[in-house]
Backbone as JSON, one array per atom type, in Angstrom:
{
  "sequence": "XXXXXXXXXXXXXXXXXXXXXXXXXXXXXXXXXXXXXXXXXXXXXXXXXXXXXXXXXXXXXXXXXXXXXXXXXXXXXXXXXXXXXXXXXXXXXXXXXXXXXXXXXXXXXXXXXXXXXXXXXXXXXXXXXXXXXXXXXXXXXXXXXXXXXXXXXXXXXXXXXXXXXXXXXXXXXXXXXXXXXXXXXXXXXXXXXXXXXXXXXXXXXXXXXXXXXXXXXXXXXXXXXXXXXXXXXXX",
  "N": [[99.75, 103.99, 94.04], [99.0, 106.12, 95.17], [96.7, 109.06, 95.32], [93.98, 108.29, 96.01], [91.74, 109.78, 96.38], [89.61, 112.08, 94.96], [89.74, 111.7, 92.28], [87.65, 110.79, 90.92], [84.01, 109.81, 90.96], [83.39, 108.92, 93.54], [84.96, 109.22, 95.98], [84.87, 108.76, 98.77], [83.8, 105.99, 98.81], [85.93, 104.82, 97.77], [88.14, 105.33, 99.62], [87.13, 104.12, 101.92], [87.02, 101.46, 101.1], [89.75, 100.66, 100.39], [90.99, 101.29, 102.97], [89.83, 99.33, 104.51], [91.04, 97.05, 103.66], [93.21, 96.74, 105.04], [96.15, 95.3, 106.26], [96.76, 94.26, 103.76], [97.0, 95.8, 101.67], [99.22, 98.59, 100.54], [99.67, 101.86, 100.28], [100.8, 104.94, 98.99], [101.02, 108.41, 99.75], [99.25, 110.76, 97.77], [99.22, 113.79, 95.76], [96.6, 114.68, 95.74], [95.58, 113.4, 97.85], [96.85, 114.7, 100.0], [95.57, 117.17, 99.55], [93.15, 116.85, 100.28], [93.6, 116.24, 103.13], [94.63, 118.73, 103.93], [92.35, 120.17, 103.75], [90.74, 118.91, 105.66], [92.13, 119.81, 107.87], [91.64, 122.48, 107.82], [93.0, 124.06, 105.99], [92.77, 123.73, 103.36], [92.45, 124.52, 99.83], [89.59, 124.68, 98.17], [88.45, 123.43, 95.29], [86.28, 123.79, 92.43], [86.17, 121.18, 91.09], [86.71, 119.44, 92.99], [86.2, 116.16, 94.74], [85.73, 115.34, 97.27], [84.14, 116.08, 99.32], [82.19, 114.53, 100.57], [83.56, 112.86, 102.0], [84.58, 114.4, 104.31], [82.23, 114.95, 105.5], [81.24, 112.57, 106.22], [80.16, 110.04, 108.74], [82.08, 108.39, 109.56], [84.58, 110.19, 109.04], [86.56, 111.1, 110.88], [87.92, 108.79, 111.39], [88.81, 107.91, 108.98], [90.42, 110.27, 107.92], [92.36, 109.96, 109.78], [93.62, 107.57, 109.29], [94.45, 108.08, 106.58], [96.34, 109.91, 107.04], [98.27, 108.52, 108.12], [99.45, 107.1, 106.2], [102.46, 106.36, 104.2], [104.73, 108.67, 102.51], [106.57, 107.54, 100.9], [107.54, 104.38, 100.05], [109.4, 101.68, 100.65], [110.01, 98.84, 99.18], [111.38, 96.06, 100.23], [111.42, 93.35, 99.76], [110.84, 92.94, 96.97], [112.37, 94.83, 95.91], [111.69, 97.6, 95.23], [110.95, 101.04, 95.1], [108.13, 102.73, 96.12], [106.24, 105.74, 95.08], [104.37, 108.55, 94.63], [104.84, 110.64, 92.6], [107.68, 110.63, 91.92], [111.09, 110.63, 92.36], [113.51, 113.21, 93.18], [116.2, 114.06, 91.19], [118.47, 114.93, 92.56], [118.68, 113.5, 94.81], [119.54, 110.56, 96.63], [118.38, 107.36, 97.47], [118.45, 106.88, 100.23], [118.33, 109.37, 101.2], [116.04, 110.27, 100.26], [114.34, 108.74, 101.72], [114.85, 109.64, 104.44], [113.92, 112.61, 104.24], [111.36, 112.24, 103.52], [110.47, 110.61, 105.79], [110.63, 112.54, 107.62], [108.42, 114.25, 107.16], [106.41, 112.61, 107.16], [106.35, 111.66, 109.99], [105.48, 114.18, 111.12], [102.82, 114.43, 110.06], [101.73, 112.23, 111.31], [101.4, 112.93, 113.86], [100.37, 114.89, 116.75], [100.18, 117.58, 116.13], [99.35, 117.71, 113.47], [97.76, 119.26, 112.06], [98.59, 121.89, 111.76], [100.83, 121.69, 109.97], [99.88, 121.8, 107.4], [99.33, 124.62, 106.82], [101.53, 125.86, 105.78], [102.01, 124.36, 103.42], [101.1, 124.66, 100.75], [102.33, 125.95, 97.57], [104.76, 126.92, 95.17], [107.37, 127.23, 95.58], [110.44, 126.6, 97.36], [111.67, 125.96, 94.16], [114.11, 125.02, 93.4], [116.56, 122.56, 94.77], [118.3, 122.55, 97.79], [120.63, 122.04, 100.47], [120.58, 123.74, 102.39], [118.13, 124.92, 102.79], [115.82, 126.31, 104.78], [113.77, 124.76, 107.46], [110.85, 124.61, 107.06], [110.68, 125.31, 104.26], [112.24, 123.29, 103.17], [110.5, 120.97, 103.68], [108.35, 121.75, 102.23], [109.34, 121.5, 99.65], [110.01, 118.99, 99.57], [107.41, 117.54, 99.58], [106.35, 118.61, 97.31], [108.25, 117.6, 95.36], [108.02, 114.74, 95.8], [105.23, 114.38, 95.05], [104.34, 116.03, 93.23], [105.95, 116.3, 91.03], [107.06, 116.45, 87.65], [108.31, 117.68, 85.19], [111.62, 118.84, 84.9], [113.68, 121.85, 84.91], [116.63, 122.7, 83.0], [118.65, 123.24, 85.01], [117.8, 121.76, 86.95], [115.82, 122.48, 88.52], [112.44, 122.47, 89.84], [109.53, 122.14, 87.52], [106.35, 123.38, 87.17], [104.42, 124.25, 85.49], [103.8, 122.89, 82.97], [102.2, 120.12, 82.22], [101.96, 118.22, 80.22], [102.68, 115.7, 77.75], [106.11, 114.52, 77.12], [107.15, 115.34, 74.57], [106.01, 117.56, 73.96], [107.38, 119.53, 75.31], [109.48, 121.77, 75.08], [112.81, 122.37, 76.08], [112.5, 121.41, 78.64], [113.0, 118.84, 81.0], [111.85, 115.33, 81.46], [111.88, 114.23, 84.86], [112.82, 111.6, 85.34], [114.74, 111.35, 83.37], [116.79, 112.97, 83.76], [120.26, 113.85, 83.4], [122.08, 113.82, 85.5], [121.19, 112.13, 87.51], [120.79, 110.66, 90.69], [119.77, 108.39, 91.56], [119.5, 106.25, 89.98], [119.9, 103.62, 90.12], [117.88, 102.69, 91.72], [114.98, 100.93, 91.71], [111.97, 102.38, 90.58], [108.42, 102.91, 91.32], [105.93, 104.53, 90.01], [103.22, 107.17, 89.88], [100.86, 109.55, 88.94], [101.45, 111.23, 86.46], [99.38, 111.56, 83.98], [99.54, 112.26, 81.3], [101.82, 111.42, 80.39], [101.6, 108.6, 80.2], [101.76, 105.01, 80.15], [105.06, 103.99, 80.86], [108.31, 102.7, 80.88], [111.36, 102.92, 81.9], [114.93, 103.69, 82.41], [115.04, 102.46, 84.98], [112.61, 102.92, 86.2], [109.06, 102.84, 86.38], [106.25, 103.89, 85.36], [103.01, 104.33, 85.83], [100.42, 105.64, 85.58], [98.02, 105.63, 83.68], [95.71, 107.14, 82.84], [93.1, 106.82, 83.75], [91.07, 108.26, 85.1], [90.64, 110.03, 82.94], [89.2, 108.78, 81.14], [90.87, 106.86, 80.2], [92.89, 104.22, 80.83], [93.06, 101.61, 83.74], [95.91, 100.71, 85.32], [98.49, 98.07, 86.35], [100.99, 96.57, 87.63], [102.86, 93.51, 88.07], [105.19, 92.77, 90.71], [106.14, 90.71, 92.17], [105.93, 87.47, 91.44], [107.8, 89.19, 88.75], [106.18, 90.72, 86.26], [104.43, 91.4, 83.18], [102.86, 94.53, 82.44], [99.72, 95.12, 83.28], [96.33, 96.25, 82.01], [93.16, 97.68, 82.41], [90.62, 98.86, 80.42], [88.99, 102.11, 80.83], [85.78, 103.79, 81.23], [85.01, 107.2, 80.01]],
  "CA": [[100.73, 104.98, 93.82], [98.37, 107.36, 95.69], [95.58, 109.8, 94.84], [92.83, 107.43, 96.36], [90.47, 110.55, 96.4], [89.57, 113.26, 93.96], [90.13, 111.2, 90.96], [86.62, 109.98, 90.3], [82.84, 110.41, 91.72], [83.3, 108.13, 94.52], [86.08, 109.24, 96.88], [84.41, 108.01, 100.04], [83.83, 104.48, 98.81], [87.41, 104.13, 97.46], [88.84, 105.45, 100.77], [86.72, 102.99, 102.86], [87.44, 99.99, 100.39], [91.19, 100.48, 100.64], [91.1, 101.14, 104.39], [89.17, 98.03, 104.97], [91.92, 96.06, 103.17], [94.17, 96.68, 106.16], [97.8, 95.16, 105.78], [96.86, 93.69, 102.44], [97.33, 97.05, 100.6], [100.15, 99.52, 100.82], [99.36, 102.97, 99.34], [101.59, 106.02, 99.38], [100.31, 109.7, 99.71], [99.5, 111.47, 96.46], [99.13, 115.5, 96.04], [95.08, 114.89, 95.93], [95.2, 112.84, 99.21], [97.38, 115.9, 100.9], [94.84, 118.04, 99.39], [92.11, 116.43, 101.19], [94.07, 116.25, 104.54], [94.63, 120.0, 104.16], [90.87, 120.62, 103.97], [90.39, 118.31, 106.87], [92.98, 120.5, 108.7], [91.07, 123.71, 107.86], [93.84, 124.86, 105.36], [92.44, 123.42, 102.03], [91.96, 125.64, 98.92], [88.67, 123.95, 97.55], [88.09, 123.74, 93.87], [85.07, 123.41, 91.83], [86.14, 119.88, 90.82], [86.91, 118.51, 94.25], [85.06, 115.23, 94.88], [85.95, 114.61, 98.49], [83.35, 116.66, 100.36], [81.39, 113.5, 101.32], [84.55, 112.26, 103.07], [84.49, 115.45, 105.28], [80.95, 114.95, 106.05], [81.01, 111.23, 106.67], [80.23, 109.72, 110.22], [83.52, 107.91, 109.94], [85.43, 111.0, 108.6], [87.66, 111.25, 111.6], [88.72, 107.59, 111.23], [89.43, 107.85, 107.54], [91.46, 111.02, 107.9], [93.6, 109.47, 110.63], [94.1, 106.43, 108.54], [95.01, 108.52, 105.45], [97.6, 110.66, 107.43], [99.3, 107.59, 108.62], [100.08, 106.61, 104.99], [103.82, 107.02, 103.87], [104.97, 109.45, 101.15], [107.49, 106.8, 100.21], [107.59, 102.91, 100.47], [110.61, 100.97, 99.95], [109.7, 97.34, 99.49], [112.61, 95.28, 100.37], [110.9, 92.08, 99.29], [110.77, 93.21, 95.52], [113.45, 95.79, 95.62], [111.15, 98.73, 94.5], [110.41, 102.11, 95.85], [106.87, 103.37, 95.54], [106.24, 106.99, 95.33], [103.26, 109.09, 93.77], [105.2, 111.31, 91.5], [108.93, 110.4, 91.5], [112.18, 111.13, 93.24], [114.34, 114.17, 92.47], [117.47, 113.45, 90.68], [119.66, 115.33, 93.45], [118.48, 112.59, 96.16], [119.71, 109.16, 96.73], [117.1, 106.65, 98.03], [118.65, 107.02, 101.59], [118.07, 110.78, 101.47], [114.58, 110.34, 100.08], [113.74, 108.08, 102.93], [114.94, 110.62, 105.37], [113.11, 113.6, 104.02], [109.77, 111.53, 103.54], [110.04, 110.24, 107.09], [110.37, 113.73, 108.49], [107.08, 114.58, 106.94], [105.49, 111.24, 107.79], [106.3, 111.9, 111.53], [104.76, 115.33, 111.45], [101.44, 114.08, 109.65], [101.03, 111.23, 112.17], [101.62, 113.63, 115.11], [99.2, 115.55, 117.28], [100.11, 118.82, 115.65], [99.44, 117.52, 111.98], [96.97, 120.21, 111.17], [99.47, 123.15, 111.5], [101.69, 121.45, 108.88], [99.25, 122.27, 106.19], [99.22, 125.99, 106.96], [102.55, 126.27, 104.96], [102.15, 123.24, 102.41], [100.92, 125.14, 99.29], [103.21, 126.79, 97.04], [105.51, 126.2, 94.1], [108.85, 127.72, 95.74], [111.35, 126.51, 96.45], [111.85, 125.09, 92.99], [115.36, 124.27, 93.3], [116.89, 121.95, 95.84], [119.44, 122.85, 98.48], [120.81, 121.42, 101.7], [120.57, 125.01, 103.15], [116.85, 125.31, 102.89], [114.96, 126.25, 106.04], [112.87, 123.38, 107.44], [109.54, 124.84, 106.42], [110.89, 125.19, 102.93], [112.69, 121.73, 102.91], [109.29, 120.1, 103.62], [107.36, 122.06, 101.03], [110.15, 120.99, 98.43], [109.83, 117.36, 99.63], [106.05, 117.51, 99.33], [106.36, 118.95, 95.77], [108.96, 116.56, 94.5], [107.57, 113.42, 95.85], [103.91, 114.15, 94.98], [103.81, 116.79, 92.06], [107.07, 116.42, 89.98], [106.93, 115.88, 86.37], [109.25, 118.09, 84.48], [112.87, 119.66, 85.49], [114.32, 122.63, 84.04], [118.03, 122.07, 82.99], [119.43, 123.52, 86.14], [117.34, 120.67, 87.99], [114.79, 123.14, 89.41], [111.09, 121.86, 89.49], [108.8, 122.89, 86.66], [104.91, 123.03, 87.41], [103.56, 124.92, 84.46], [103.71, 121.91, 81.9], [101.8, 118.69, 82.69], [101.75, 117.51, 79.13], [103.7, 114.82, 77.46], [107.6, 115.2, 77.11], [107.5, 115.74, 73.25], [105.56, 118.86, 73.74], [107.78, 120.36, 76.52], [110.87, 122.22, 74.96], [113.72, 122.85, 77.15], [112.36, 120.78, 79.82], [113.4, 117.29, 81.01], [111.32, 114.51, 82.42], [112.74, 114.04, 86.06], [113.63, 110.37, 85.33], [115.8, 111.45, 82.28], [117.69, 114.03, 84.15], [121.5, 113.46, 83.07], [122.94, 113.51, 86.62], [120.28, 111.4, 88.6], [121.74, 109.99, 91.71], [118.98, 107.33, 92.24], [119.26, 105.48, 89.01], [120.06, 102.18, 90.55], [116.68, 102.43, 92.57], [113.71, 100.64, 90.86], [110.95, 103.19, 91.14], [107.34, 102.73, 90.58], [105.29, 105.87, 90.4], [101.98, 107.34, 89.07], [100.79, 110.95, 88.87], [101.65, 111.84, 85.24], [98.72, 110.85, 83.08], [99.85, 112.51, 80.03], [103.05, 110.49, 80.04], [101.22, 107.25, 79.96], [102.57, 104.01, 80.64], [106.47, 104.28, 80.55], [109.39, 101.83, 81.59], [112.83, 103.29, 81.37], [115.88, 104.01, 83.46], [114.74, 101.67, 86.32], [111.29, 103.79, 86.5], [107.79, 102.1, 86.03], [105.25, 104.93, 85.44], [101.65, 103.59, 85.74], [99.22, 106.53, 85.35], [97.25, 105.37, 82.11], [94.65, 108.19, 82.61], [91.73, 106.18, 83.92], [90.16, 109.51, 85.43], [90.3, 110.91, 81.87], [88.78, 107.7, 80.15], [92.14, 105.94, 79.6], [92.91, 102.69, 81.62], [93.65, 101.73, 84.9], [97.06, 99.58, 85.15], [98.99, 97.31, 87.39], [102.41, 95.92, 87.29], [103.13, 92.54, 88.9], [106.34, 92.81, 90.99], [106.84, 89.46, 92.8], [107.2, 87.58, 90.5], [107.91, 90.15, 87.95], [105.2, 90.48, 85.18], [104.04, 92.62, 82.27], [101.88, 95.56, 82.83], [98.0, 94.82, 83.08], [95.58, 97.46, 82.03], [91.66, 97.77, 82.13], [90.07, 100.28, 79.98], [87.85, 102.78, 81.71], [84.87, 104.78, 80.26], [84.98, 108.52, 80.38]],
  "C": [[99.97, 106.27, 94.36], [97.28, 108.08, 94.81], [94.29, 108.82, 94.84], [91.62, 108.32, 96.23], [90.89, 111.65, 95.22], [89.82, 112.97, 92.73], [88.99, 110.36, 90.38], [85.36, 110.38, 91.24], [82.78, 109.76, 93.18], [84.53, 107.94, 95.57], [86.01, 108.64, 98.1], [84.46, 106.46, 100.14], [85.37, 104.1, 98.41], [88.09, 104.19, 98.87], [88.6, 104.43, 101.76], [87.06, 101.59, 102.52], [88.8, 99.69, 100.93], [91.46, 100.5, 102.2], [90.99, 99.77, 104.98], [90.07, 96.84, 104.71], [92.97, 95.73, 104.1], [95.66, 96.47, 105.54], [97.9, 94.47, 104.5], [97.16, 94.55, 101.25], [98.32, 97.89, 101.26], [99.86, 100.69, 99.7], [100.19, 104.01, 99.89], [100.81, 107.38, 98.99], [100.5, 110.28, 98.31], [99.1, 112.91, 96.82], [97.55, 115.47, 96.27], [94.77, 114.41, 97.22], [95.74, 113.9, 100.32], [96.34, 116.91, 100.6], [93.51, 117.85, 100.38], [92.49, 116.59, 102.88], [94.28, 117.84, 104.89], [93.45, 120.57, 104.3], [90.38, 120.24, 105.1], [91.02, 119.22, 108.22], [92.66, 122.08, 108.76], [92.09, 124.73, 106.98], [93.65, 124.54, 103.61], [91.96, 124.52, 101.18], [91.03, 124.7, 97.94], [88.57, 124.49, 96.28], [86.78, 123.25, 93.53], [85.0, 121.85, 91.55], [86.66, 118.92, 91.89], [85.79, 117.52, 94.43], [85.06, 114.59, 96.33], [85.12, 115.17, 99.62], [82.53, 115.78, 101.14], [82.22, 112.87, 102.3], [84.52, 113.08, 104.26], [83.32, 115.52, 106.03], [80.4, 113.52, 106.65], [80.98, 111.0, 108.06], [81.49, 109.09, 110.41], [84.6, 108.78, 109.23], [86.64, 110.98, 109.5], [88.65, 110.06, 111.42], [89.34, 107.41, 109.82], [90.56, 108.85, 107.45], [92.62, 110.57, 108.61], [94.24, 108.3, 110.05], [94.78, 107.01, 107.41], [96.42, 109.12, 105.94], [98.66, 109.89, 107.99], [99.98, 106.8, 107.37], [101.57, 107.09, 104.71], [103.69, 107.8, 102.51], [105.87, 108.5, 100.35], [107.43, 105.19, 100.88], [108.53, 102.26, 99.88], [110.21, 99.43, 100.27], [110.95, 96.47, 99.25], [112.5, 94.06, 99.67], [111.27, 92.09, 97.6], [111.99, 94.04, 95.06], [113.05, 97.16, 94.8], [110.75, 99.77, 95.62], [108.96, 102.58, 95.17], [106.61, 104.67, 95.99], [105.31, 107.59, 94.2], [104.05, 109.66, 92.72], [106.82, 110.97, 90.91], [109.89, 110.95, 92.6], [113.21, 112.13, 92.52], [115.7, 113.65, 92.17], [118.71, 113.71, 91.64], [119.51, 114.24, 94.74], [118.99, 111.15, 95.75], [118.38, 108.39, 97.46], [117.28, 106.89, 99.64], [118.17, 108.46, 101.97], [116.46, 110.97, 101.28], [113.87, 109.75, 101.23], [113.65, 108.94, 104.01], [114.12, 111.82, 105.42], [111.71, 113.28, 104.0], [109.43, 111.26, 105.06], [109.9, 111.29, 108.05], [109.1, 114.13, 108.38], [105.9, 113.66, 107.65], [105.2, 111.41, 109.44], [105.5, 113.11, 111.94], [103.18, 114.9, 111.29], [100.99, 113.11, 110.67], [101.11, 111.74, 113.71], [100.31, 114.35, 115.7], [99.12, 116.93, 116.71], [100.08, 118.97, 114.04], [98.87, 118.7, 111.38], [97.88, 121.69, 110.93], [100.48, 122.99, 110.25], [101.13, 122.08, 107.56], [99.05, 123.74, 105.83], [100.43, 126.54, 105.77], [102.88, 125.2, 103.86], [102.14, 123.79, 101.03], [101.98, 125.96, 98.88], [104.11, 126.22, 96.14], [107.13, 126.53, 94.47], [109.01, 126.83, 97.2], [111.3, 125.63, 95.2], [113.24, 124.23, 92.93], [115.87, 123.73, 94.79], [118.09, 122.42, 96.47], [119.49, 122.34, 100.06], [120.55, 122.58, 102.89], [119.29, 125.37, 103.49], [116.4, 125.26, 104.42], [114.01, 125.01, 106.23], [111.72, 123.54, 106.87], [109.69, 124.56, 104.72], [111.35, 123.83, 102.5], [111.31, 120.98, 102.82], [108.44, 120.55, 102.55], [108.14, 121.54, 99.75], [109.92, 119.47, 98.24], [108.47, 117.07, 99.2], [105.86, 117.59, 97.79], [107.02, 117.99, 94.83], [108.4, 115.31, 94.61], [106.07, 113.25, 95.31], [103.4, 115.06, 93.76], [104.81, 116.77, 90.69], [106.54, 115.86, 88.66], [108.2, 116.23, 85.63], [110.41, 118.85, 85.35], [113.26, 120.67, 84.49], [115.91, 122.2, 84.04], [118.83, 122.12, 83.94], [119.08, 122.52, 87.13], [116.16, 121.22, 88.74], [113.24, 122.31, 88.79], [110.25, 122.81, 88.51], [107.24, 122.48, 86.94], [103.8, 123.57, 86.37], [103.32, 123.98, 83.48], [103.34, 120.64, 82.64], [101.51, 117.8, 81.49], [102.65, 116.36, 78.93], [105.02, 115.37, 77.2], [107.76, 115.6, 75.6], [106.66, 117.29, 72.99], [106.09, 119.87, 74.66], [109.32, 120.67, 75.89], [111.6, 122.63, 76.0], [113.62, 122.23, 78.52], [112.65, 119.17, 79.81], [112.4, 116.57, 82.05], [112.3, 114.17, 83.66], [113.53, 112.77, 85.94], [114.44, 110.16, 84.25], [116.9, 112.36, 82.73], [119.19, 113.42, 84.11], [122.22, 113.05, 84.32], [122.16, 112.89, 87.8], [121.06, 110.69, 89.5], [121.0, 108.68, 92.04], [118.72, 106.26, 90.98], [119.21, 104.14, 89.06], [118.84, 101.83, 91.25], [115.59, 102.1, 91.61], [112.79, 101.41, 91.5], [109.76, 102.89, 90.45], [106.49, 103.98, 90.91], [103.91, 106.04, 89.53], [101.95, 108.9, 88.58], [100.59, 111.58, 87.52], [100.91, 111.16, 84.24], [99.16, 111.05, 81.68], [101.21, 111.71, 79.46], [102.82, 109.06, 79.59], [102.06, 106.08, 80.48], [103.96, 104.08, 80.15], [107.36, 103.24, 81.47], [110.6, 102.1, 80.93], [113.55, 103.87, 82.57], [115.49, 103.46, 84.91], [113.39, 102.36, 86.84], [110.17, 103.08, 85.76], [106.78, 103.32, 86.32], [103.83, 104.14, 85.0], [100.44, 104.36, 85.58], [98.99, 106.48, 84.0], [96.04, 106.27, 82.11], [93.27, 107.68, 82.77], [90.8, 107.37, 84.37], [89.72, 110.06, 84.04], [89.63, 109.93, 80.81], [89.76, 106.88, 79.66], [91.83, 104.5, 80.3], [93.47, 102.64, 82.94], [94.82, 100.35, 84.88], [97.69, 99.24, 86.25], [100.17, 96.73, 86.77], [102.74, 94.79, 88.28], [104.71, 92.74, 89.28], [106.97, 91.67, 91.61], [105.75, 88.23, 92.35], [106.93, 88.66, 89.6], [107.05, 89.65, 86.7], [105.06, 91.73, 84.16], [102.86, 93.19, 82.85], [100.48, 95.12, 82.45], [97.19, 96.14, 83.06], [94.08, 96.94, 81.68], [91.25, 99.06, 81.53], [88.89, 100.76, 80.86], [87.04, 103.69, 80.83], [85.24, 106.18, 80.99], [84.12, 109.09, 81.18]]
}
C-alpha cells in the first residue's frame, strides 16, 4: 500500500528488497515515496525524521529512484476485483475517473521531465475537487487525495489538520463514510491512516496498523479471500 521508505530505520534495505522481487510484488506510491522522489528531483523539503538519505547516497540510487517513479498511484487488480491505493479514493470520483487521473501523473513521473513535476507538488490547495481545476492544481489534488487523504469536511473538501481516530474528529467525516461516495461498489484496499487501525467497512479494507509506531504489520489475503493477518512490531 505504499510508503516503502521513511517508515523505519532501513529505507534503503526495504527498497532494494522489494525492487529485487520484480513481478512478484505490486506496490503503489505513498506520500513518503513521493517525498523521496521530490528530494531526488531537488525539490524535497527535508525533515529531521526523514530516513532516506542513504538512498540518495547509495551507489544504486539512480536505479532505485527510476524503479520507484515507475510504480503506480493506483493498481486495479482484475483477478481479485480490488483497487490498491495508498490513502483512498475521493468520494467524487468513480474508479474509471481515478484510473484516468492517476494515469496522468504516472505518465509524467515515468517521463524524461519528471523532476519538474515536483516543483509544484507540495501544498494543501486545492482542497475541493472541481473538473474546472487547472492542470497543475488537478494534479496536486490527485496526489493529495490518493496519498494523503483521511478526513473530509461536510462539503467534501479535504482536511489535513487531523490525522487522529474518527471518534476524535468532530464535524469531519472519514473519506470512506462520506454519504454521496460514488465508488462504494469498488473494493478498495488502502493504508496510510495508522490512527484508524484495521478497518473493514463500505467495501474498504484499511490495513495500516501502526507498525512504525510499535503496533503491528498486517496483510489481507485476496485470492482466495481470507482473514487479516497481523504480526506485532516492537517500538
